[in-house]
TORKOL-4160 file (C-alpha; in steps of 0.2 Angstrom, whole numbers, padded with zeros to 4 digits, m for minus):
245
<pt num="1" X="1222" Y="0643" Z="m0222"/>
<pt num="2" X="1228" Y="0661" Z="m0220"/>
<pt num="3" X="1231" Y="0672" Z="m0234"/>
<pt num="4" X="1249" Y="0675" Z="m0229"/>
<pt num="5" X="1259" Y="0691" Z="m0234"/>
<pt num="6" X="1257" Y="0698" Z="m0251"/>
<pt num="7" X="1274" Y="0704" Z="m0258"/>
<pt num="8" X="1278" Y="0723" Z="m0260"/>
<pt num="9" X="1286" Y="0718" Z="m0276"/>
<pt num="10" X="1269" Y="0711" Z="m0284"/>
<pt num="11" X="1267" Y="0728" Z="m0293"/>
<pt num="12" X="1283" Y="0725" Z="m0302"/>
<pt num="13" X="1277" Y="0708" Z="m0309"/>
<pt num="14" X="1263" Y="0712" Z="m0321"/>
<pt num="15" X="1259" Y="0694" Z="m0324"/>
<pt num="16" X="1255" Y="0691" Z="m0306"/>
<pt num="17" X="1238" Y="0692" Z="m0297"/>
<pt num="18" X="1243" Y="0702" Z="m0282"/>
<pt num="19" X="1228" Y="0696" Z="m0272"/>
<pt num="20" X="1233" Y="0677" Z="m0274"/>
<pt num="21" X="1252" Y="0679" Z="m0273"/>
<pt num="22" X="1260" Y="0673" Z="m0256"/>
<pt num="23" X="1277" Y="0674" Z="m0248"/>
<pt num="24" X="1281" Y="0658" Z="m0240"/>
<pt num="25" X="1278" Y="0660" Z="m0221"/>
<pt num="26" X="1288" Y="0650" Z="m0209"/>
<pt num="27" X="1275" Y="0653" Z="m0195"/>
<pt num="28" X="1263" Y="0642" Z="m0206"/>
<pt num="29" X="1275" Y="0628" Z="m0204"/>
<pt num="30" X="1271" Y="0626" Z="m0186"/>
<pt num="31" X="1253" Y="0634" Z="m0185"/>
<pt num="32" X="1245" Y="0617" Z="m0185"/>
<pt num="33" X="1244" Y="0606" Z="m0169"/>
<pt num="34" X="1254" Y="0590" Z="m0171"/>
<pt num="35" X="1243" Y="0574" Z="m0174"/>
<pt num="36" X="1245" Y="0562" Z="m0160"/>
<pt num="37" X="1240" Y="0546" Z="m0169"/>
<pt num="38" X="1253" Y="0534" Z="m0176"/>
<pt num="39" X="1259" Y="0538" Z="m0194"/>
<pt num="40" X="1249" Y="0528" Z="m0206"/>
<pt num="41" X="1260" Y="0519" Z="m0219"/>
<pt num="42" X="1253" Y="0509" Z="m0234"/>
<pt num="43" X="1265" Y="0497" Z="m0242"/>
<pt num="44" X="1264" Y="0490" Z="m0260"/>
<pt num="45" X="1275" Y="0476" Z="m0267"/>
<pt num="46" X="1276" Y="0470" Z="m0285"/>
<pt num="47" X="1277" Y="0452" Z="m0287"/>
<pt num="48" X="1264" Y="0437" Z="m0285"/>
<pt num="49" X="1277" Y="0423" Z="m0284"/>
<pt num="50" X="1274" Y="0411" Z="m0269"/>
<pt num="51" X="1291" Y="0416" Z="m0262"/>
<pt num="52" X="1291" Y="0434" Z="m0268"/>
<pt num="53" X="1306" Y="0444" Z="m0262"/>
<pt num="54" X="1298" Y="0460" Z="m0264"/>
<pt num="55" X="1284" Y="0455" Z="m0253"/>
<pt num="56" X="1297" Y="0448" Z="m0240"/>
<pt num="57" X="1306" Y="0464" Z="m0240"/>
<pt num="58" X="1290" Y="0474" Z="m0239"/>
<pt num="59" X="1285" Y="0463" Z="m0223"/>
<pt num="60" X="1302" Y="0467" Z="m0216"/>
<pt num="61" X="1300" Y="0485" Z="m0219"/>
<pt num="62" X="1282" Y="0485" Z="m0210"/>
<pt num="63" X="1290" Y="0476" Z="m0195"/>
<pt num="64" X="1303" Y="0490" Z="m0194"/>
<pt num="65" X="1290" Y="0504" Z="m0196"/>
<pt num="66" X="1278" Y="0496" Z="m0182"/>
<pt num="67" X="1293" Y="0495" Z="m0171"/>
<pt num="68" X="1296" Y="0514" Z="m0174"/>
<pt num="69" X="1278" Y="0518" Z="m0169"/>
<pt num="70" X="1269" Y="0518" Z="m0186"/>
<pt num="71" X="1253" Y="0509" Z="m0191"/>
<pt num="72" X="1255" Y="0499" Z="m0207"/>
<pt num="73" X="1244" Y="0490" Z="m0220"/>
<pt num="74" X="1251" Y="0480" Z="m0234"/>
<pt num="75" X="1240" Y="0478" Z="m0250"/>
<pt num="76" X="1240" Y="0461" Z="m0258"/>
<pt num="77" X="1239" Y="0464" Z="m0277"/>
<pt num="78" X="1233" Y="0447" Z="m0281"/>
<pt num="79" X="1216" Y="0448" Z="m0290"/>
<pt num="80" X="1219" Y="0467" Z="m0295"/>
<pt num="81" X="1213" Y="0469" Z="m0313"/>
<pt num="82" X="1223" Y="0477" Z="m0326"/>
<pt num="83" X="1220" Y="0496" Z="m0327"/>
<pt num="84" X="1204" Y="0500" Z="m0337"/>
<pt num="85" X="1199" Y="0482" Z="m0338"/>
<pt num="86" X="1187" Y="0484" Z="m0324"/>
<pt num="87" X="1176" Y="0497" Z="m0316"/>
<pt num="88" X="1184" Y="0507" Z="m0301"/>
<pt num="89" X="1170" Y="0498" Z="m0290"/>
<pt num="90" X="1180" Y="0482" Z="m0292"/>
<pt num="91" X="1183" Y="0476" Z="m0274"/>
<pt num="92" X="1202" Y="0476" Z="m0276"/>
<pt num="93" X="1202" Y="0493" Z="m0284"/>
<pt num="94" X="1191" Y="0500" Z="m0270"/>
<pt num="95" X="1202" Y="0492" Z="m0257"/>
<pt num="96" X="1218" Y="0500" Z="m0264"/>
<pt num="97" X="1210" Y="0517" Z="m0266"/>
<pt num="98" X="1203" Y="0516" Z="m0248"/>
<pt num="99" X="1220" Y="0512" Z="m0242"/>
<pt num="100" X="1228" Y="0526" Z="m0252"/>
<pt num="101" X="1215" Y="0538" Z="m0244"/>
<pt num="102" X="1219" Y="0531" Z="m0226"/>
<pt num="103" X="1238" Y="0532" Z="m0228"/>
<pt num="104" X="1249" Y="0547" Z="m0224"/>
<pt num="105" X="1264" Y="0539" Z="m0232"/>
<pt num="106" X="1269" Y="0524" Z="m0243"/>
<pt num="107" X="1282" Y="0512" Z="m0247"/>
<pt num="108" X="1284" Y="0505" Z="m0265"/>
<pt num="109" X="1294" Y="0489" Z="m0267"/>
<pt num="110" X="1296" Y="0481" Z="m0284"/>
<pt num="111" X="1307" Y="0468" Z="m0292"/>
<pt num="112" X="1317" Y="0473" Z="m0307"/>
<pt num="113" X="1311" Y="0464" Z="m0323"/>
<pt num="114" X="1317" Y="0467" Z="m0340"/>
<pt num="115" X="1326" Y="0483" Z="m0333"/>
<pt num="116" X="1310" Y="0490" Z="m0326"/>
<pt num="117" X="1298" Y="0489" Z="m0312"/>
<pt num="118" X="1285" Y="0475" Z="m0314"/>
<pt num="119" X="1268" Y="0477" Z="m0323"/>
<pt num="120" X="1260" Y="0472" Z="m0306"/>
<pt num="121" X="1269" Y="0486" Z="m0298"/>
<pt num="122" X="1264" Y="0498" Z="m0311"/>
<pt num="123" X="1246" Y="0492" Z="m0312"/>
<pt num="124" X="1244" Y="0496" Z="m0293"/>
<pt num="125" X="1251" Y="0514" Z="m0296"/>
<pt num="126" X="1240" Y="0516" Z="m0311"/>
<pt num="127" X="1224" Y="0512" Z="m0302"/>
<pt num="128" X="1228" Y="0526" Z="m0289"/>
<pt num="129" X="1219" Y="0541" Z="m0296"/>
<pt num="130" X="1227" Y="0558" Z="m0297"/>
<pt num="131" X="1211" Y="0566" Z="m0291"/>
<pt num="132" X="1195" Y="0561" Z="m0284"/>
<pt num="133" X="1183" Y="0576" Z="m0285"/>
<pt num="134" X="1193" Y="0590" Z="m0277"/>
<pt num="135" X="1204" Y="0578" Z="m0268"/>
<pt num="136" X="1221" Y="0572" Z="m0274"/>
<pt num="137" X="1224" Y="0556" Z="m0264"/>
<pt num="138" X="1243" Y="0556" Z="m0265"/>
<pt num="139" X="1247" Y="0574" Z="m0265"/>
<pt num="140" X="1259" Y="0579" Z="m0251"/>
<pt num="141" X="1260" Y="0561" Z="m0244"/>
<pt num="142" X="1277" Y="0554" Z="m0241"/>
<pt num="143" X="1285" Y="0540" Z="m0251"/>
<pt num="144" X="1300" Y="0528" Z="m0249"/>
<pt num="145" X="1306" Y="0517" Z="m0263"/>
<pt num="146" X="1314" Y="0500" Z="m0263"/>
<pt num="147" X="1318" Y="0486" Z="m0276"/>
<pt num="148" X="1325" Y="0469" Z="m0276"/>
<pt num="149" X="1336" Y="0462" Z="m0290"/>
<pt num="150" X="1339" Y="0444" Z="m0296"/>
<pt num="151" X="1357" Y="0448" Z="m0300"/>
<pt num="152" X="1369" Y="0463" Z="m0298"/>
<pt num="153" X="1363" Y="0479" Z="m0290"/>
<pt num="154" X="1353" Y="0490" Z="m0301"/>
<pt num="155" X="1342" Y="0506" Z="m0298"/>
<pt num="156" X="1331" Y="0506" Z="m0313"/>
<pt num="157" X="1315" Y="0501" Z="m0304"/>
<pt num="158" X="1318" Y="0514" Z="m0290"/>
<pt num="159" X="1322" Y="0528" Z="m0302"/>
<pt num="160" X="1306" Y="0524" Z="m0312"/>
<pt num="161" X="1296" Y="0524" Z="m0297"/>
<pt num="162" X="1303" Y="0540" Z="m0291"/>
<pt num="163" X="1297" Y="0548" Z="m0307"/>
<pt num="164" X="1280" Y="0542" Z="m0304"/>
<pt num="165" X="1280" Y="0548" Z="m0286"/>
<pt num="166" X="1285" Y="0565" Z="m0292"/>
<pt num="167" X="1271" Y="0565" Z="m0305"/>
<pt num="168" X="1259" Y="0560" Z="m0291"/>
<pt num="169" X="1265" Y="0575" Z="m0281"/>
<pt num="170" X="1271" Y="0564" Z="m0267"/>
<pt num="171" X="1286" Y="0569" Z="m0255"/>
<pt num="172" X="1298" Y="0556" Z="m0260"/>
<pt num="173" X="1312" Y="0554" Z="m0248"/>
<pt num="174" X="1330" Y="0555" Z="m0254"/>
<pt num="175" X="1335" Y="0538" Z="m0247"/>
<pt num="176" X="1331" Y="0522" Z="m0256"/>
<pt num="177" X="1335" Y="0504" Z="m0255"/>
<pt num="178" X="1341" Y="0491" Z="m0269"/>
<pt num="179" X="1345" Y="0474" Z="m0264"/>
<pt num="180" X="1356" Y="0464" Z="m0276"/>
<pt num="181" X="1354" Y="0445" Z="m0277"/>
<pt num="182" X="1339" Y="0445" Z="m0266"/>
<pt num="183" X="1338" Y="0426" Z="m0266"/>
<pt num="184" X="1353" Y="0426" Z="m0255"/>
<pt num="185" X="1347" Y="0439" Z="m0242"/>
<pt num="186" X="1333" Y="0429" Z="m0234"/>
<pt num="187" X="1334" Y="0414" Z="m0222"/>
<pt num="188" X="1324" Y="0398" Z="m0222"/>
<pt num="189" X="1311" Y="0408" Z="m0211"/>
<pt num="190" X="1309" Y="0421" Z="m0224"/>
<pt num="191" X="1317" Y="0434" Z="m0213"/>
<pt num="192" X="1330" Y="0446" Z="m0220"/>
<pt num="193" X="1348" Y="0442" Z="m0215"/>
<pt num="194" X="1359" Y="0454" Z="m0206"/>
<pt num="195" X="1369" Y="0464" Z="m0219"/>
<pt num="196" X="1373" Y="0481" Z="m0226"/>
<pt num="197" X="1357" Y="0479" Z="m0236"/>
<pt num="198" X="1346" Y="0476" Z="m0221"/>
<pt num="199" X="1354" Y="0491" Z="m0212"/>
<pt num="200" X="1349" Y="0502" Z="m0228"/>
<pt num="201" X="1331" Y="0496" Z="m0226"/>
<pt num="202" X="1332" Y="0502" Z="m0208"/>
<pt num="203" X="1339" Y="0519" Z="m0214"/>
<pt num="204" X="1325" Y="0521" Z="m0227"/>
<pt num="205" X="1311" Y="0517" Z="m0215"/>
<pt num="206" X="1318" Y="0528" Z="m0202"/>
<pt num="207" X="1319" Y="0542" Z="m0214"/>
<pt num="208" X="1302" Y="0539" Z="m0221"/>
<pt num="209" X="1294" Y="0540" Z="m0203"/>
<pt num="210" X="1304" Y="0556" Z="m0199"/>
<pt num="211" X="1298" Y="0565" Z="m0215"/>
<pt num="212" X="1280" Y="0559" Z="m0212"/>
<pt num="213" X="1280" Y="0566" Z="m0195"/>
<pt num="214" X="1288" Y="0582" Z="m0201"/>
<pt num="215" X="1276" Y="0585" Z="m0215"/>
<pt num="216" X="1259" Y="0576" Z="m0212"/>
<pt num="217" X="1251" Y="0590" Z="m0203"/>
<pt num="218" X="1257" Y="0604" Z="m0214"/>
<pt num="219" X="1255" Y="0595" Z="m0231"/>
<pt num="220" X="1240" Y="0606" Z="m0236"/>
<pt num="221" X="1251" Y="0622" Z="m0234"/>
<pt num="222" X="1267" Y="0614" Z="m0243"/>
<pt num="223" X="1257" Y="0610" Z="m0258"/>
<pt num="224" X="1246" Y="0626" Z="m0259"/>
<pt num="225" X="1251" Y="0633" Z="m0276"/>
<pt num="226" X="1249" Y="0650" Z="m0284"/>
<pt num="227" X="1243" Y="0642" Z="m0301"/>
<pt num="228" X="1229" Y="0632" Z="m0292"/>
<pt num="229" X="1223" Y="0647" Z="m0281"/>
<pt num="230" X="1222" Y="0657" Z="m0297"/>
<pt num="231" X="1213" Y="0643" Z="m0306"/>
<pt num="232" X="1201" Y="0641" Z="m0292"/>
<pt num="233" X="1197" Y="0659" Z="m0291"/>
<pt num="234" X="1193" Y="0660" Z="m0309"/>
<pt num="235" X="1182" Y="0645" Z="m0308"/>
<pt num="236" X="1173" Y="0653" Z="m0293"/>
<pt num="237" X="1171" Y="0669" Z="m0303"/>
<pt num="238" X="1164" Y="0660" Z="m0318"/>
<pt num="239" X="1151" Y="0651" Z="m0307"/>
<pt num="240" X="1146" Y="0666" Z="m0297"/>
<pt num="241" X="1144" Y="0677" Z="m0312"/>
<pt num="242" X="1136" Y="0665" Z="m0324"/>
<pt num="243" X="1120" Y="0672" Z="m0332"/>
<pt num="244" X="1109" Y="0656" Z="m0330"/>
<pt num="245" X="1110" Y="0639" Z="m0321"/>
């Protein structure tokens, strides 16, 4: 990645390392050739019920994404151990982490239980590491949020997941979906009925795909940070200048 332009004002900022300071450069936002493969979207849902409405809504979202040109994979959380109750070599953990590495964007869909996302949803998120060596598996990837409600419309689960997405340095899109009385919104074939709720799901998937196409190739530049450049430079200096191995 290019060094970019160093601000002339860096001398007026005594706490700044001028050699690591950058002015955001618009040219960098279009310097990378656009990828030609379909956007890769991983979808997670938060219930193991036989007729799980979060799963049905996730499957509906995946159909929409494929119709828009994306490649989708849905992770089945059945058999995933509780966080820290198994090694990260557990087959379900390894599967989830591989899918996370594969994905360029994600959809998280949870029921609301006791005013919160489900433990199943949180367990999946908790198994996704913030870093693997020097790689942050979720950093710079897009995220769309949805929830299903057993009663009146609520936004507790999507709001909680939005906090987690931000913590995991994901680019969480502004739009989101919350479906009230979800048991009324699916027909006997487990397909979502036409409604304003369905239209909102279409909106969210469309926005997710647009943001993914917009950011996937420039994500490394978007998440390049002064503090991390400084930390990396200091670590390199310590390694190069150490007196003994």
